[in-house]
N, C-alpha and C positions, 0 to 999 in steps of 0.2 A: 316584695322581692328585690334585692338589692342589684345594682348593675353588673357586680361581679358574678352573681348567681345567672344572670340572663345570658351574658356572652358566652359561656360553655354551651348552655342549649342552643343559642342561635348558631354558632359554629357547627354543632352536631347536626342540625337541620341541614344546614348549607351542604355539608358533606354528604349527607344522604341523597338530597336532591341531585348533588353532582353525579354521585355514582349511579343513581337510577338514570339519570340523563346519558351517561356514557353506555349504560346497559342498554339502553333503547337504541342507540347509534350503532352499538356492535351487533344487536340482533338484526337490524334492517340491513347493515352490511352483509350479514350472514345470509339474509333471504336474497339479497341482490346477487350474490356470488353465485347462487344456484341457477340464476338466470343466464349465466354465461353470454352476456350481450355480445360479446366480440365474435359469435358464432351467427348472429341474426343476419338474416338476409333481407334485402331491400326487393321492391317489386322491379328494379331494373335487371336484377340477376335472371338470367335465362336458366331453366331447369328442364330435365326430361320428364320428371315425375315428382310429385308430392306425396308423402305417405302421412296419413293423418292417424296420429296413435289413438287407440280407441277411447281409453277413459272409461269410467262406469260411475253414472250412465252416461249416454253420449253427450260430450261436451259441446254445449253451444257456442262457447267461445272460441274454439278452435275451428268450427266451421265458419265462423264470421271472419276469422283471420284468413282462411282460404278464400272466401267470397270477396273480401277486400283486396286481397292480393291479384285476384283474377281481374277485378274490374278495374284496375288503375291503369295499365298501360296494354296497348296493342303489341302482340309479339307473338312468336312462334309457339303454337299451343303445346301444352304438357297433359300428362295423364295423372289423374288423381287416383292414389291408390287406397283402398279402405281395408283395414283389417277385418276378417269376419271369425268371430271366436263361438264355436258351437255351445261353449259353457255359460256364455252370456244370456241373461233373461231377455224378454219381448217387451218391447215400448210401443205405446199407441202412437200411431200417425194422426195426422189432421182428420182422417175419416173415422177415427176410432179404432182402426183394425191393427191387432197386435202384430208387429214386425220385429225383425232382428235388428240390432243397432246398426248394421251395415245397410240393411234396406232403408232404415229411418234417415241416416245421413245422406244416402244416395237421393232419396225424394226431396230433401231440404236443399242439397246442391243443385240438383237439376232444375229445380222451380226457381232457386235466387240467379243462378248462373245465366238463365235464358230470359229473365225478366227485364224490362225496360225501366221497371220503377225503383226508386232509390231503396237501398236496403239499410237497416239500420247500421250495419258493419261499415258503410262508408263514413258515417259520423264518427264511429268509434275509431276507424283508421285514423282519420283526420285528427282527432284529439289526442293519438297515441304519441309515439316516439317518432314517427316519419311524417313528413310533411308531403304527400304526393299531389298532383293536379287534381283537378274534380274527375269523378268516376265516370266512366264510358260504359254504355250500355253494350256489351257485348260477352261473350265467353272466350276467357284465355286457355280454356281446358279443352283438350280433343274427346277425351274418353275417361270413364270411371270404370277401374277394375276392382274386383274384391279379392283381396289376398287371403286364402283360406289357412287356418292353422289352429292350433290347439295351445292358447296362449299363456295364461296363467301369469300375466304381468308383463312387464316391460321387455325382460330379456327374451320371453317367448314370441313377441311381436316383433322382435329384431332377427331372430331365428327364421320366423316364417318369412319376413322381408328378404332375408340372405337367400332362402331356399328359392324365392320367386325371381330374384335378380339374375342368380346364376345361369338359368339358361335365357335370360332376355338381356344379352349385353348392349342393346339398343338404349337402355335405360343407363346412361353414363354418369349423369349428373341428377342427384335425388336430394330433395329437400325434406325436413321431417318436420310436422306441425303437431306442437304439443303447447300444454300449460307452461307459462313462465318459470314456475318453480321447479318444472320437471325437466327443463332443458339439459342442464348438466349430466343428470344420471341417463338421460334417454341418449345422448350423445356418446356417453361412455360404453354403454351396451351396444349401442350400433356399431361402434369401431372395434368392438370385441369380436362382432361376426361378419362384418362387411368391411372391405378395404376402403381405407380412409378417402382415397380420391373421389369415390362414388358417392359419399355424403359430403354435399357441399357447405351444409349448416341447417338452420332451422328458420321457419316461419313463426315467429311467436304468437300464440294466441293474445286476444285482447287482455289489458290489463284487469286483474280483479283484486279485490281485498284478500281473497282466499291464498293468494299467492305469497301474502305475508304473514298468514296465521300461523300459530304454533302447530295446529293440526295438519298443516301441510308441510311445513318447515322442518320440523323435527323428524318424522317419518322419512323424509327424503335424505336427511343427514345420516340416520341410522341405516338406510338401505344403500348408500353410498360406501358406508364403513363395511357393511356386510359383503358387498361386491369386491371391495378393495382387498379383503381378507379371504377372498376366493370361496365364500360361503353361500354364493347366489342360490345353488340348489339343494342347500343343506336341510335336512328335515326341521321342520317348524319355523323356518326362516324365510320360505317363500310360499305364494299363494296356491301353488298346485302339488305340495308336497304330499299330499293324500292320493293323488293320482298318479304318483311315481311307481 
């Protein structure tokens, strides 16, 4: 093969490689945009309540974020709000007993927040985007309250939170807790139903590869587009349309 024949093929391979590299960079930027890092709260921010979005099944990384948040600084206690969806399935606790997701989360939080043993979330938090001081064995939170509702997705969770907050004006500063890839859409739906000053921002769940996976990123963009177009409750386009 002559040099003249090799040059076009080499140039083509370089162009394809550059294109693939740019596509990967663009994809990672798109995944990062969903995380809306400007809304992240550090443990120094005082809140009246934190609301753990449910996820399905119960998200261990979301509980880890709350536990790590609670164990970093001594400050005024806050309340943990946990959604309880009667349509969700049961999950086995440590004793093997089937419990609701809210009961499962409550048990995990109570055990971790009252324990003086190091929790894996301490290490995960220290290796994440924040650099807090060593964890302290105390509970930052005063109470755990289950917020009832009939959710069928993020919008329903925010409607339930709005219904809970209306008769409870003492909860003036609320933080959401959710997966990183879900932050932008969660805030969008929250501010649709709740006055913006009450939602301070988000406590991000610990970083996972799932937050960058196409199975997580693409559906988030599709649901954002659906919500922007005003089709949040359109038939076939939301989780609970059969029950409407």
